[in-house]
N, CA, C and O of each residue as an XYZ file, in Angstrom:
440
protein
N     131.358     91.124   -158.829
C     130.066     90.641   -158.375
C     129.296     90.073   -159.571
O     129.108     90.764   -160.572
N     128.857     88.832   -159.468
C     128.152     88.181   -160.554
C     126.666     88.534   -160.520
O     126.052     88.537   -159.453
N     126.091     88.830   -161.680
C     124.678     89.123   -161.759
C     123.893     87.828   -161.622
O     124.311     86.781   -162.117
N     122.748     87.908   -160.944
C     121.883     86.748   -160.810
C     121.304     86.429   -162.184
O     120.789     87.331   -162.845
N     121.370     85.186   -162.633
C     120.891     84.845   -163.968
C     119.373     84.900   -164.109
O     118.864     84.869   -165.230
N     118.637     84.980   -163.002
C     117.174     85.081   -163.014
C     116.792     86.178   -162.037
O     117.366     86.273   -160.952
N     115.822     87.010   -162.414
C     115.382     88.089   -161.529
C     113.926     87.903   -161.128
O     113.186     87.119   -161.723
N     113.549     88.635   -160.123
C     112.208     88.568   -159.548
C     111.637     89.975   -159.554
O     112.272     90.898   -159.043
N     110.449     90.159   -160.122
C     109.832     91.485   -160.142
C     109.302     91.827   -158.754
O     109.112     90.942   -157.919
N     109.067     93.101   -158.516
C     108.537     93.520   -157.213
C     107.135     92.975   -157.002
O     106.779     92.638   -155.872
N     106.318     92.878   -158.062
C     104.967     92.327   -157.897
C     105.013     90.839   -157.564
O     104.182     90.358   -156.792
N     105.966     90.103   -158.130
C     106.109     88.679   -157.796
C     106.563     88.522   -156.348
O     106.053     87.667   -155.624
N     107.519     89.344   -155.929
C     107.998     89.270   -154.544
C     106.866     89.560   -153.565
O     106.726     88.882   -152.547
N     106.070     90.562   -153.876
C     104.943     90.932   -153.008
C     103.943     89.778   -152.893
O     103.472     89.469   -151.798
N     103.619     89.138   -154.034
C     102.658     88.026   -154.041
C     103.217     86.805   -153.324
O     102.490     86.146   -152.580
N     104.484     86.492   -153.530
C     105.107     85.356   -152.834
C     105.047     85.581   -151.330
O     104.682     84.675   -150.581
N     105.400     86.780   -150.882
C     105.352     87.088   -149.447
C     103.940     86.962   -148.897
O     103.756     86.469   -147.784
N     102.929     87.402   -149.665
C     101.536     87.305   -149.212
C     101.100     85.845   -149.090
O     100.452     85.468   -148.113
N     101.457     85.023   -150.082
C     101.091     83.599   -150.046
C     101.774     82.903   -148.867
O     101.139     82.143   -148.137
N     103.070     83.166   -148.686
C     103.809     82.504   -147.610
C     103.345     82.956   -146.232
O     103.426     82.188   -145.274
N     102.862     84.183   -146.117
C     102.348     84.671   -144.835
C     101.101     83.888   -144.416
O     100.847     83.705   -143.226
N     100.325     83.428   -145.406
C      99.112     82.648   -145.132
C      99.383     81.153   -145.042
O      98.501     80.392   -144.644
N     100.585     80.718   -145.403
C     100.907     79.294   -145.465
C     102.150     79.018   -144.622
O     103.270     79.275   -145.064
N     101.960     78.504   -143.431
C     103.076     78.199   -142.546
C     103.862     76.966   -142.952
O     104.862     76.634   -142.316
N     103.426     76.284   -143.997
C     104.057     75.039   -144.436
C     105.248     75.255   -145.360
O     106.018     74.324   -145.596
N     105.415     76.475   -145.892
C     106.460     76.706   -146.892
C     107.252     77.964   -146.560
O     106.775     78.856   -145.859
N     108.490     78.010   -147.088
C     109.379     79.151   -146.869
C     109.775     79.860   -148.158
O     110.323     80.961   -148.115
N     109.501     79.236   -149.312
C     109.933     79.822   -150.588
C     109.122     79.240   -151.738
O     108.446     78.222   -151.589
N     109.202     79.912   -152.896
C     108.612     79.428   -154.135
C     109.685     78.679   -154.900
O     110.815     79.155   -155.005
N     109.353     77.517   -155.435
C     110.271     76.759   -156.286
C     109.746     76.834   -157.713
O     108.585     76.524   -157.979
N     110.623     77.253   -158.633
C     110.289     77.317   -160.052
C     111.184     76.324   -160.777
O     112.401     76.317   -160.592
N     110.572     75.491   -161.599
C     111.349     74.516   -162.358
C     110.786     74.395   -163.772
O     109.704     74.898   -164.073
N     111.540     73.724   -164.622
C     111.142     73.477   -166.006
C     111.061     71.968   -166.188
O     111.960     71.226   -165.793
N     109.955     71.530   -166.799
C     109.756     70.104   -167.073
C     109.463     69.908   -168.548
O     108.960     70.812   -169.214
N     109.777     68.730   -169.054
C     109.405     68.397   -170.424
C     107.911     68.206   -170.502
O     107.299     67.696   -169.563
N     107.309     68.611   -171.616
C     105.874     68.449   -171.791
C     105.190     69.779   -172.052
O     105.846     70.790   -172.304
N     103.888     69.767   -171.991
C     103.131     70.973   -172.286
C     102.909     71.101   -173.782
O     103.394     70.281   -174.561
N     102.188     72.115   -174.177
C     101.826     72.318   -175.591
C     103.033     72.591   -176.477
O     103.029     72.227   -177.653
N     104.063     73.226   -175.930
C     105.185     73.685   -176.751
C     106.499     72.954   -176.500
O     107.520     73.330   -177.076
N     106.506     71.930   -175.667
C     107.724     71.148   -175.440
C     108.247     71.195   -174.028
O     108.732     70.185   -173.518
N     108.162     72.351   -173.374
C     108.585     72.510   -171.981
C     107.486     73.249   -171.236
O     106.713     73.997   -171.834
N     107.422     73.035   -169.938
C     106.454     73.787   -169.140
C     107.081     74.219   -167.822
O     107.970     73.560   -167.284
N     106.589     75.348   -167.321
C     107.039     75.871   -166.037
C     106.227     75.210   -164.941
O     105.029     74.970   -165.092
N     106.888     74.922   -163.847
C     106.217     74.330   -162.692
C     106.483     75.227   -161.488
O     107.620     75.634   -161.248
N     105.434     75.532   -160.737
C     105.526     76.368   -159.550
C     105.065     75.566   -158.350
O     103.951     75.043   -158.334
N     105.929     75.471   -157.338
C     105.618     74.770   -156.092
C     106.127     75.625   -154.943
O     106.929     76.538   -155.141
N     105.662     75.326   -153.762
C     106.215     75.970   -152.574
C     106.986     74.924   -151.792
O     106.581     73.764   -151.732
N     108.100     75.332   -151.190
C     108.963     74.379   -150.508
C     109.410     74.835   -149.143
O     109.252     75.994   -148.760
N     109.971     73.892   -148.423
C     110.467     74.121   -147.063
C     111.977     73.910   -146.968
O     112.635     74.498   -146.110
N     112.531     73.060   -147.863
C     113.960     72.725   -147.788
C     114.629     72.959   -149.138
O     114.137     72.516   -150.176
N     115.759     73.661   -149.106
C     116.537     73.916   -150.314
C     117.422     72.712   -150.617
O     117.841     71.990   -149.712
N     117.702     72.504   -151.915
C     118.649     71.492   -152.351
C     120.021     72.141   -152.478
O     120.114     73.358   -152.638
N     121.089     71.343   -152.410
C     122.457     71.871   -152.478
C     122.750     72.636   -153.770
O     123.505     73.608   -153.758
N     122.152     72.197   -154.888
C     122.459     72.828   -156.175
C     121.442     73.895   -156.593
O     121.469     74.345   -157.739
N     120.553     74.306   -155.694
C     119.564     75.336   -156.004
C     120.205     76.705   -156.158
O     121.137     77.055   -155.434
N     119.692     77.476   -157.113
C     120.001     78.901   -157.195
C     118.936     79.590   -156.352
O     117.748     79.311   -156.510
N     119.339     80.472   -155.475
C     118.399     81.209   -154.639
C     118.304     82.635   -155.168
O     119.313     83.334   -155.270
N     117.095     83.062   -155.501
C     116.821     84.421   -155.950
C     115.993     85.083   -154.854
O     114.987     84.528   -154.412
N     116.415     86.268   -154.416
C     115.697     86.961   -153.341
C     115.384     88.394   -153.740
O     116.163     89.050   -154.432
N     114.228     88.866   -153.292
C     113.863     90.270   -153.447
C     112.827     90.610   -152.389
O     111.832     89.902   -152.235
N     113.058     91.682   -151.669
C     112.121     92.195   -150.662
C     111.661     91.110   -149.689
O     110.505     91.103   -149.267
N     112.556     90.202   -149.336
C     112.231     89.142   -148.384
C     111.664     87.887   -149.010
O     111.580     86.855   -148.344
N     111.269     87.946   -150.279
C     110.734     86.771   -150.976
C     111.889     85.941   -151.510
O     112.887     86.483   -151.984
N     111.748     84.618   -151.431
C     112.790     83.706   -151.893
C     112.232     82.760   -152.945
O     111.126     82.235   -152.814
N     113.032     82.554   -154.000
C     112.687     81.616   -155.062
C     113.879     80.688   -155.260
O     115.021     81.140   -155.351
N     113.606     79.385   -155.327
C     114.645     78.385   -155.589
C     114.459     77.846   -157.004
O     113.343     77.564   -157.441
N     115.585     77.710   -157.710
C     115.587     77.132   -159.052
C     116.641     76.041   -159.080
O     117.798     76.287   -158.741
N     116.251     74.831   -159.483
C     117.198     73.709   -159.490
C     118.177     73.851   -160.645
O     117.897     74.531   -161.633
N     119.319     73.208   -160.509
C     120.405     73.312   -161.489
C     120.006     72.824   -162.877
O     120.498     73.354   -163.873
N     119.129     71.832   -162.969
C     118.697     71.310   -164.270
C     117.815     72.319   -165.010
O     117.843     72.372   -166.240
N     117.035     73.116   -164.281
C     116.129     74.086   -164.892
C     116.813     75.398   -165.238
O     116.349     76.124   -166.118
N     117.899     75.706   -164.564
C     118.547     77.004   -164.714
C     118.935     77.368   -166.154
O     118.705     78.510   -166.552
N     119.514     76.451   -166.962
C     119.861     76.838   -168.334
C     118.651     77.296   -169.163
O     118.794     78.134   -170.054
N     117.470     76.752   -168.873
C     116.260     77.135   -169.593
C     115.729     78.495   -169.130
O     115.010     79.166   -169.870
N     116.084     78.898   -167.908
C     115.547     80.119   -167.310
C     116.536     81.279   -167.274
O     116.177     82.386   -166.873
N     117.762     81.039   -167.686
C     118.799     82.067   -167.595
C     118.367     83.344   -168.326
O     117.951     83.293   -169.484
N     118.470     84.473   -167.648
C     118.083     85.762   -168.207
C     116.609     86.095   -168.040
O     116.162     87.155   -168.477
N     115.849     85.203   -167.414
C     114.408     85.392   -167.264
C     114.054     86.266   -166.073
O     114.844     86.443   -165.146
N     112.835     86.810   -166.126
C     112.261     87.514   -164.985
C     111.005     86.770   -164.569
O     110.150     86.461   -165.400
N     110.898     86.484   -163.274
C     109.684     85.897   -162.721
C     108.804     87.062   -162.303
O     109.222     87.918   -161.524
N     107.585     87.090   -162.822
C     106.668     88.205   -162.593
C     105.341     87.672   -162.086
O     105.059     86.477   -162.178
N     104.532     88.573   -161.551
C     103.166     88.235   -161.157
C     102.261     89.273   -161.788
O     102.442     90.471   -161.571
N     101.291     88.824   -162.567
C     100.389     89.737   -163.248
C      98.949     89.470   -162.828
O      98.550     88.326   -162.609
N      98.187     90.538   -162.722
C      96.770     90.470   -162.378
C      96.014     91.132   -163.522
O      95.921     92.357   -163.598
N      95.473     90.295   -164.416
C      94.801     90.778   -165.615
C      93.325     90.415   -165.561
O      92.897     89.681   -164.670
N      92.547     90.921   -166.505
C      91.123     90.608   -166.558
C      90.858     89.114   -166.660
O      89.864     88.618   -166.129
N      91.749     88.394   -167.345
C      91.545     86.947   -167.524
C      92.040     86.135   -166.327
O      91.863     84.917   -166.295
N      92.653     86.788   -165.354
C      93.114     86.097   -164.154
C      94.473     86.582   -163.689
O      95.154     87.339   -164.380
N      94.844     86.138   -162.529
C      96.129     86.494   -161.932
C      97.012     85.253   -161.906
O      96.541     84.149   -161.630
N      98.315     85.447   -162.198
C      99.218     84.300   -162.193
C     100.666     84.761   -162.210
O     100.974     85.911   -162.523
N     101.546     83.825   -161.864
C     102.973     84.041   -162.052
C     103.276     83.837   -163.527
O     102.744     82.917   -164.148
N     104.123     84.684   -164.092
C     104.521     84.574   -165.493
C     106.040     84.647   -165.563
O     106.677     85.338   -164.768
N     106.599     83.940   -166.503
C     108.038     83.967   -166.744
C     108.281     84.720   -168.047
O     107.796     84.317   -169.104
N     109.030     85.812   -167.966
C     109.454     86.533   -169.163
C     110.822     85.943   -169.530
O     111.851     86.310   -168.962
N     110.797     85.018   -170.496
C     111.969     84.207   -170.810
C     112.543     84.574   -172.183
O     111.913     84.299   -173.205
N     113.732     85.192   -172.217
C     114.321     85.564   -173.502
C     114.797     84.358   -174.321
O     115.079     84.501   -175.511
N     114.890     83.189   -173.712
C     115.336     81.978   -174.401
C     114.212     81.295   -175.181
O     114.475     80.502   -176.085
N     112.964     81.603   -174.832
C     111.823     80.940   -175.459
C     111.632     81.450   -176.884
O     111.575     82.657   -177.121
N     111.535     80.524   -177.822
C     111.302     80.898   -179.215
C     109.813     80.890   -179.529
O     109.386     81.497   -180.510
N     109.016     80.209   -178.709
C     107.564     80.174   -178.870
C     106.946     79.926   -177.504
O     107.524     79.248   -176.654
N     105.761     80.489   -177.313
C     105.009     80.295   -176.071
C     103.618     79.814   -176.396
O     103.060     80.148   -177.441
N     103.062     79.029   -175.501
C     101.697     78.575   -175.635
C     100.765     79.687   -175.159
O     101.188     80.547   -174.387
N      99.560     79.688   -175.584
C      98.581     80.687   -175.156
C      98.314     80.660   -173.661
O      97.910     81.671   -173.085
N      98.535     79.514   -173.025
C      98.287     79.396   -171.589
C      99.356     80.106   -170.765
O      99.134     80.415   -169.595
N     100.512     80.366   -171.369
C     101.589     81.072   -170.672
C     102.474     80.205   -169.801
O     103.432     80.704   -169.211
N     102.173     78.907   -169.705
C     102.999     78.041   -168.875
C     103.848     77.068   -169.696
O     104.626     76.291   -169.141
N     103.694     77.117   -171.003
C     104.415     76.197   -171.885
C     105.223     77.003   -172.894
O     104.784     78.057   -173.355
N     106.419     76.493   -173.235
C     107.290     77.220   -174.161
C     108.190     76.243   -174.899
O     108.295     75.071   -174.537
N     108.847     76.758   -175.957
C     109.853     75.960   -176.664
C     111.114     76.792   -176.833
O     111.080     78.022   -176.796
N     112.221     76.097   -177.018
C     113.525     76.747   -177.177
C     114.120     76.316   -178.497
O     115.222     76.740   -178.845
């Protein structure tokens, strides 16, 4: 049995399920990596209705996350989390591949 290269925390799964329950337009969270941002790459979060053939599907507690094949090498070994802190609540990626992160938490370099 192969281990999933990306994991989803229980708090992220809970938040995804809550958002999707209020939004009949989407069935899953899509996480991708794009060039740009303060540190060279940035995480992008969208909600989607249709999976692509090359998507990796990560599931936990009924929550589904799709990651495209181009983004997967940048996210391998990562955990998608949801944190609620004094400065705000957001999805965060705990990425062991990142050598530097921006203060905003959405930008990184490898």
